[in-house]
N, C-alpha and C positions, 0 to 999 in steps of 0.2 A: 395271690397261689391256689393253682389245681394239685391240691392232695393226691392224684391218684397220678399225677405225671412226671416221667422222665425227663432229666436235663437234656436240651438237646445239641449239646454240642460235640463234638466228633472229636476223638484222638484219637493215639494208638492204638494198634490190637493187643486188649487182653487177652491175661487164658484164659481157656473156659470154666465157669463157674458154674459149680455143680448145689443145687437148689435141695430144699429140702419139703417136707412132706407138702403132696399137690401144688407142689413151683414151678416153675418152666423149667425142665428138664438142664439148658444151658443156655448161655451167655457167652456167646461169639465173641461180644464187646468190643464196641467201637460209641459210646458214648460215657459222657463221665455224670455220678450222682453223687450227690449228698442224704450219704444217710444217719448220719453221725452215729451210727451205730443203735440206730431208734428203730428197725424194720420193726422189731415184735412189739411193741407199742405203737405203732402206728397201725398195726394189722391187725390187731387186739380191739380199739376202736376203732376202725370199721365194721370189724364182726360184729361187734357191740349193733352199730347203726344200722346194718344190711345184713345178715350174717348169711351168707352162701353167694353170693352175687360175687364175690370175685369184681374184675372189673367190667365187667359187660355191660354198652350204655346201647347198644341196640341190638335188636333181635334179632338180623343176619350174622354179627359175629359165634351165634348158639348152632346155628344150623348147621354154618359152615364147619365148624368145628366136627360135630357129627358128623356129616356126610364124610370127613375125611376117616372117624375113625370108623363109618360103616365102610366105607369101601375099602381100607387095610384090615378089618375083621374077612372081608369075604375073597381075600387077595392071598393072605395067609397062605390055607391050603392046597396051594396052586405055586407058592411063590417062595423063596428063600430068604431071607434076612427082609423084611414087607417090614418097616418102621410106622406105627402110626403118625410118631412127629412129621413124617416127609409127607407122607402123602396127604393130611392134612394143608400143608404149610402151600405143597402143588395145587391142590384144589381152594384155598383159600389167594395163592396168589392167581390162579385162572381165572378166581372171579374179579380181579382189581384188574389184568390187562384185560376184563369183557369191558367193564365197567371206562375206561381208561376209552377205550376203541370208540367207547357211545358216547361218551361227552368231550370229544376232544381234545383229549390228557386234562381238562381243566382237574386244577386242586378240590379235593374233598377231603374234609376232617372222617368220611368213614372209607373212606381208602389208603392204601398205602403203598408205599411203589412206586411212584410216575418217571421218580431217573432211571430206577435198576429196569422195568418193564419198557424202555421206553424203546421204538425203535426194536423191539425182540417178532417175532413171528416164525410162522411153523412149530407152537409149539405142540410138545408130547411130554408124555409124561416123569420119562427120565429127566430131559430135561429140568423141568419144574421140581421133582427135588433134587435137586443139586446144594446142597449147602448155601451155595453163595447166591444164588439164582434170584431169591428175592429178600426182601429185608432182615437183619436181626430179630426185629422184636413186631413179630406176628399176632395181627388178634388175638391167633389160636392160644396166645399165651395166657390172656385177658379172659377167658373161658375155662382154666381148667377149675375152676374152682365151685363154677354154676351146674360145669356141665356134671358131674359127682352130685352138689344138692340138691339139682333140680329133678336127678334122676335118668339124665338121658345116654350115660355111663355108667360103667358098672368098672371102679377103677382094682384090675388083679393085685398090683403095687401101691409106690408112692408114684409111680412115673407116667405117664399122657403115655407112653410107647403098650402101656400095660393094658388100656382103658379096650371095654368091654360097648360095643354100642346094644344098647335092652332095648326093650319092645317100646318106649315111649320116645326111645330116640329113634328107630323106625318109625315111630308114626308120625313123628316130627317131619324128619324127609319126605315121605310121604304127601305129607299136609303141603307140606314148599313149594312138591313138583309134579304136583298128580297133574296140570293144565299145561305143562311145560313137554313136548315129547320128540327131543333135537332125534329125527333122524326115525321118526315112528319109537324110539326106544324111549324106557324113562330113563332120567339125569343118570339115574341110580347105573344103575343097566349100560349107557353110556359112557360112561366116567370107568367103567368097568373094564369095558370093553375094547378103550386106544389105552389103561396102564396093564394091561395082558398083550395087548399086540402092538405097541408101542406105535403106531401111527400117530397122523399129524392129528390135532384136537380143532373142529370146527369151530368158527366163535359164531353159530346162527343164531339168531332171534330167540328159540326159544334155551335153547342156554344160559345165554345174556339171562335173557327174566328171567331164569330161575336162580344165578349164581348174585347177580351182581347186587353187592351192598350199599347200590344206591335207589333200590328197587325193590318195597315194602316186601315182607312176607303174605302170602293171600291170609283172610281173614282169618281162615280154619285152623291154617298153625301160629297163628297169633294169639290162639285163644287161646289153644295146647301151652304155650309160653306161660300167659296170664296165670294158665290151671296151674302146671308147675308149679308159678311160684304164689300163689298164694297156700296149695294143696299142704292136705298135713295140718292145718291152725286145725286150733282143739285140742290136738296133741301133740305134736312136737311148739315146744315155744320158740324155736330161732324160725319157724314159719309163720306163723303169729307177729314177730316180728317182723318179716316181709312183709307179709299181711296188711298188718297198722303202718306200716312206712309208704307202704304205694296207695294209701286208703287218702293214705295226708300230701303226699304228690299230685297226686290228681284233684285232686280241691284248688293245690295254690292256682291264683293270679300271677304271669307272666307279667303286668304292669302295679302288681304292689303286692312287692317284696316280702318275706317272711323276716318277721324277726324274731327274740327273743322274751319276747316280752311276755307271753302267755304259752300256756303248753296249749296246743295242737288237743281237739276233742279226741281224736284218731288215735293216739298215742297213752298209752300209761304212763303214770307216773315216773320209774323205774330205766323206762327205755327213755321217755325224755331227759333224764337225767345223766344218765349217759350221753347223749347226743350232749346237753349242754359242757360236760365233762371233756368231752373229746375235742369239741370247739375250743375249748380256751388251751388243751392240749396241743392243738394245731398252731394253733396264734402266734404259742411260745415256738415251739419248731421251724413256723418261719420266721418268724422277726429274729431268731438265730441263723437261720440262714442270710438274713439281710448284714447281721453283720460280721457273716464270712462279705459278705459276697462288695460292704462299705473296704472291706481294708483291701479285701485282693483289685477292686478299680483304684484306690491308693497305688499296689506298685506296679499296676500295666504299666506307668510310662518311665518309670527308673528303669536307666540303662540296664543296673544287674539290682534287678527285682528282689527285696529283701526287708524287711521292719523288724525294727526291736517290742516285742512283745507289749511292754514298759514305756514304749514310749508313742504305740499304736493308739491308744487308746484318748489320747489327748487332741490326736485327728479329729475335727469339727466332725465332716460327716460318721465316723465308727464312734461319737460320744452319744449323736442325736441314738444311730440304732443302738448303743447301749442301754440305752434308758428307755427305749421302746421293752427292747426283751425284759429290760428288766421287771415292768410293768407288765406284761403280757404272763411270765414265768409266775409270780406272787401273783397272781388272779388265779392259778391252777391251786399255785399252796393252802390258798387259802378255802381249798373247795374242803381240803382235807381226806382224799379220798383217791384211791391210785387200785385201780383192777389191771395194773399191767404185771407181769409177772416180773418178782424180786422187786418190785414196787421203780422199774423200770422209768417211768416218768416222773417220778416226784423227784429220784436222785438226778436226773440231767435236767429239770426246773432250780432246784438248791442249787447249781451249778451256776444258773443263769441268776440266779439273786448274790451271787459273792460280793461284799462290803468293794474286794479289792478288784477291780475290774483287770488291769492286766490277770488275774485267774481267770476270770472270765470268758479271754481271747485265747489262753494259751488253752486251758477245756477244750473251747471250740476249735481250734486248730487241731487239736491231738482227736479230736472227734472225728475232725474232717479227715484227715491222709492222703486225704488224694487229690485235692486241687489247692490247697494249702500244707503245711506241711511244719512242725515247731520241733525245733532244734538247739536245744538248749533252752537263749530267751527268744533265739531271733524266730521270724517267719519267713517261711522262704518258699517258692512254687514247689508243688506238686507233680504226678505225672500226669494233670489233666490241668494242669496252670496254663487259661489262652487267652487273649487277650477280648475275645468272647466272653467276657467276668461274670454274668447275669446268669444265676445260678436257679431254680427253682427244688424245693426239696422233691429226692427222690423216695418211689414206692414199691414195692413189690406187682404191680397189679395193670401195668402194662401202660399205654398211653390213654388218654380221654379223648376228649370232642376238639379237644383246644383251648386255649386259655379267654379268647375270646367267646366260644359258645357257650366257657362255665359259668365264666362273668356274669351272663342271663341268667341263666335259669336263679326263679323267683325266693332262694334260701336261705335262712339266715346266713351273720357272717361265719368263715372259718369251719364249716361244718361239715362233717371227711365229705370225701369226696363220690363215697358210694351214697350218696343222697342226691347231689346232684344227677349224677350215670343213673337215680332210679327214676328222676322224672324226666329224662331225656328220652330210657325206657318206656313209658310208660305211654311220653308221645310217640314211640315208633309200636307199638301196640294198636293207638287209636293211632294210625295212618296220618300222625300230621307233624312227624318229626323234620320231615325234609321244608317243613315249608316255617320249620323254628329255627334251621340252620341257615336256609336262603331269605331273609325278610323281602319281601317291597325294602325297594331302594327308601322311599317316603319313613316306610318305617325306622330302616336304620339308621338313616340322618338323624332323627328324632329322638 
């Protein structure tokens, strides 16, 4: 399972959710997720793996969000009620629209909104900025932490709308767009003009090549992003971890997946131990999700879906998953370490190793409380219960490159999704991501 992925099952509209420090500002809500109350633990292990990366996995994500912030900066003195979120979402939607028009509306993991954007034309910023025009989970949401930690924006507060573009951010925009001049203007000036006068944005080759997520950033822009990933190493422990992790993923061979047998020379012992411990936690978390999936699968065919917790564990598919979660959770407990606040991960794993199988089920269903819910001793459908019962674990970092692509990344099992994303980001910085995502048919079959 991809540690960075949200479940992709649509449900009824949920209330707006307010997020915390450097998190997405709102989730309008059309997806079910299973956090199991472990969001803080997931964030901790991800941060230990690759500090400051967030959910970024290719560099165009950073550029598009930075460009949105910069245009919002320039609009504020001349227009009231400018929100960086709206402008950044508009720029991203425009970028994906340009890309879809160029590739015949073929799906690609670097693009969002094929259904939302299909059939649209005569785009203006006023349309692009509308809250429901584009997807509810834009790529921008995965960039929040990276924009700040890599120095492309200054956070005025805890919210994306407070971000202001730094000199490094302006340098990135310049490096990314210098060779493209739509209507003999810079990309930034052209988009600013369309935002100011409300006229239709023209899909020119120059604009498409500058914005399209399918087209790699120019070499100078990629160098700048790499420098920011590694910048400050020696003085900043987090930058040291990023630099060392980047060195490790650069050495990996896609045909020879790495394992946990030996510590890589590029990582120090503490970093490696944190990665191993995090992998054991993620394995236990994913095994717990599998228990809930197995229970849900047994409920789907029932005319009145309901299971009694004291009986559910006796069902063969559930029994098998209970054995797996006990084993995975015990491997984490055997480490006798937990860096999460309040030893949250350890408490969860203790619940998963209870002698009483029904108690494990009750605890997991109570932690879920959205797809399944516990009423007394009865397991009942929650508000997100669905006939499409298979669900991945939820995370706070947005969608990654998809389970198929993530599964091809040659990293040890159950490792933080940030390491997989860093591997893909490195490929992108070397101009090789498109080839990885779209391998020749013969290679894919092999």
